[in-house]
C-alpha positions, 0 to 999 in steps of 0.5 A, a space after each residue: 219952458 216946456 217947449 224948449 225942453 222939448 225942443 232941446 230933447 227932440 234935437 238931442 235925441 236925433 244927434 244921439 241916434 246919428 252917433 249910434 248909427 255910426 258906431 254901429 256902422 264902425 263896430 260892424 254890429 249885426 243888423 239883428 242886434 242894432 235894434 237892441 242897441 238903439 232901444 237901450 240908448 234911447 230908453 237911457 238918454 230919456 231917462 236922463 232928459 226926463 231927470 234934467 227937466 224934473 231937476 230944473 222944474 224943482 229948483 225954480 
């Protein structure tokens, strides 16, 4: 179960980072602000994935 969740999480984070790159390019976010945008989005997505795993793990 944990391996499936980890593979899903890696794929999902990769896709989110691709969309974040497209957002930064489209909105013309300056280079010095982009790391903050990536960090914020990655932290929020990681929290979402961990809570999803915990919810799934403890509901079984």
